[in-house]
C-alpha positions as CSV (number, residue, x, y, z in Angstrom):
1,M,-27.1,-20.8,-37.3
2,K,-29.3,-18.1,-36.4
3,T,-28.1,-17.6,-33.3
4,R,-24.9,-17.4,-35.3
5,N,-25.9,-14.8,-37.5
6,L,-27.7,-13.0,-34.5
7,F,-24.7,-12.6,-32.9
8,L,-22.6,-11.4,-35.8
9,A,-25.4,-8.9,-36.7
10,L,-24.9,-7.9,-32.9
11,V,-21.5,-7.6,-33.3
12,L,-21.7,-5.4,-36.4
13,A,-23.8,-3.1,-35.4
14,T,-22.2,-2.5,-31.6
15,A,-19.1,-1.8,-33.8
16,A,-20.8,0.4,-36.1
17,L,-22.1,2.3,-33.3
18,S,-18.9,2.9,-31.3
19,V,-17.0,3.7,-34.6
20,G,-19.3,6.8,-34.6
21,C,-19.7,7.7,-30.6
22,S,-16.7,8.4,-29.5
23,S,-14.5,10.8,-32.1
24,N,-12.8,13.5,-31.2
25,V,-12.1,16.1,-33.7
26,K,-8.2,16.9,-34.2
27,L,-7.8,20.3,-35.1
28,T,-4.7,22.3,-35.3
29,G,-4.4,26.2,-36.1
30,T,-2.6,29.2,-35.8
31,V,-2.2,32.6,-33.5
32,S,-1.0,35.7,-35.1
33,Y,-1.4,39.2,-33.9
34,S,-4.1,41.5,-36.2
35,D,-1.6,44.4,-36.6
36,D,1.4,42.7,-38.5
37,G,0.7,39.0,-38.6
38,A,3.7,38.1,-36.4
39,P,2.7,34.9,-34.5
40,V,2.2,34.9,-30.9
41,E,4.7,32.8,-30.0
42,S,3.8,30.9,-26.9
43,G,0.6,30.5,-24.7
44,T,-2.2,28.4,-23.9
45,I,-6.0,28.3,-25.8
46,C,-8.6,27.4,-24.4
47,F,-12.2,26.0,-25.9
48,V,-15.2,25.9,-23.2
49,S,-18.7,24.3,-24.1
50,G,-20.7,23.8,-20.8
51,E,-18.7,21.1,-19.2
52,T,-16.3,20.8,-21.5
53,Q,-12.6,22.7,-21.9
54,G,-9.9,21.4,-24.1
55,R,-6.6,23.3,-24.5
56,G,-4.1,23.7,-26.9
57,T,-0.3,24.9,-26.2
58,I,0.9,27.2,-28.9
59,V,4.2,27.5,-29.8
60,D,5.9,29.4,-32.4
61,G,1.9,31.1,-33.2
62,K,0.9,27.2,-33.8
63,F,-1.3,24.7,-31.2
64,E,-2.9,21.4,-31.5
65,T,-6.1,20.7,-28.8
66,S,-6.5,18.3,-26.7
67,F,-9.5,17.2,-24.4
68,G,-7.8,16.1,-21.4
69,D,-5.8,13.1,-22.4
70,E,-7.0,12.5,-25.6
71,A,-5.9,14.2,-29.1
72,G,-8.7,16.6,-30.3
73,L,-12.1,18.0,-29.3
74,P,-15.8,16.8,-29.2
75,P,-18.1,18.4,-31.6
76,G,-19.7,21.1,-30.2
77,D,-19.5,25.1,-29.8
78,Y,-16.8,26.4,-28.2
79,Q,-16.0,29.7,-26.8
80,V,-12.7,30.3,-27.1
81,Y,-9.9,32.3,-24.6
82,F,-6.1,32.4,-24.1
83,V,-3.9,32.2,-21.0
84,G,-0.1,32.4,-20.3
85,V,0.8,34.9,-23.4
86,E,3.0,36.9,-21.8
87,A,5.5,39.6,-23.2
88,V,8.6,41.0,-21.1
89,V,8.3,44.4,-20.1
90,R,11.1,45.1,-17.9
91,E,14.1,42.6,-18.4
92,S,15.4,41.3,-14.8
93,E,18.6,43.5,-13.7
94,E,21.6,42.8,-11.3
95,L,21.2,45.3,-8.3
96,P,24.2,47.2,-6.5
97,D,23.8,44.6,-3.7
98,G,24.2,41.7,-5.9
99,S,20.8,41.0,-5.4
100,I,18.8,40.5,-9.2
101,T,15.2,41.9,-10.1
102,D,12.6,39.5,-11.7
103,A,11.5,40.1,-14.9
104,V,7.8,42.2,-15.3
105,T,5.6,40.2,-17.8
106,A,2.1,41.4,-18.9
107,P,-0.3,40.2,-21.3
108,S,0.7,40.4,-24.9
109,I,-2.5,40.1,-26.2
110,D,-5.5,42.4,-25.4
111,A,-7.0,41.8,-21.8
112,K,-10.4,40.8,-23.5
113,Y,-8.9,37.4,-25.1
114,L,-8.3,36.6,-21.2
115,S,-11.7,35.4,-20.4
116,A,-14.3,33.1,-22.1
117,E,-16.9,35.9,-21.1
118,T,-15.4,38.7,-22.7
119,S,-13.0,37.5,-25.7
120,G,-15.7,37.6,-27.9
121,L,-14.6,34.6,-29.6
122,T,-16.7,31.2,-31.2
123,Q,-15.7,28.4,-32.5
124,K,-17.8,25.9,-33.9
125,I,-16.0,22.4,-34.5
126,D,-17.5,19.5,-36.4
127,K,-16.2,16.6,-38.3
128,S,-15.5,19.1,-41.2
129,T,-13.2,21.3,-38.9
130,K,-9.4,21.0,-39.3
131,T,-7.9,23.9,-39.0
132,V,-8.9,27.5,-37.5
133,D,-6.8,30.6,-37.3
134,F,-6.9,33.4,-35.1
135,K,-5.9,37.1,-34.9
136,L,-5.8,38.8,-31.8
137,D,-5.6,42.2,-31.0
138,R,-2.1,43.4,-29.0
139,N,-2.3,44.3,-25.4
140,P,-2.8,48.3,-26.1
141,E,-1.0,49.6,-22.7
142,L,2.4,48.1,-24.1
């Protein structure tokens, strides 16, 4: 009987510890332009903390994070940056010889947001963090 109670206590303690250890925080949010609040249509938001990297795909100004194959991010303090946020600067066009030029794109956001080191954006993620919103400056060269 004592062995059974000891085994049961050990199983319950292990279950309680495992529930608290592997809990990523599911994080959703929005990304918009600071000047008019228009949504950033597409791109990727990146969260970096040491060796930990998580991402979220931006679709119509909204994103949901992932960490590898898992939803959410581990709790921590993250630097935030963006990739693939592009605007068409020049449309593709057909030339007189029938060939077609490629469209030309450029970042639609200020270049400072393209790197974790220069973005100036940070985010603390803990159990209470559910939604975050980022307002980004447009590329001043467009």
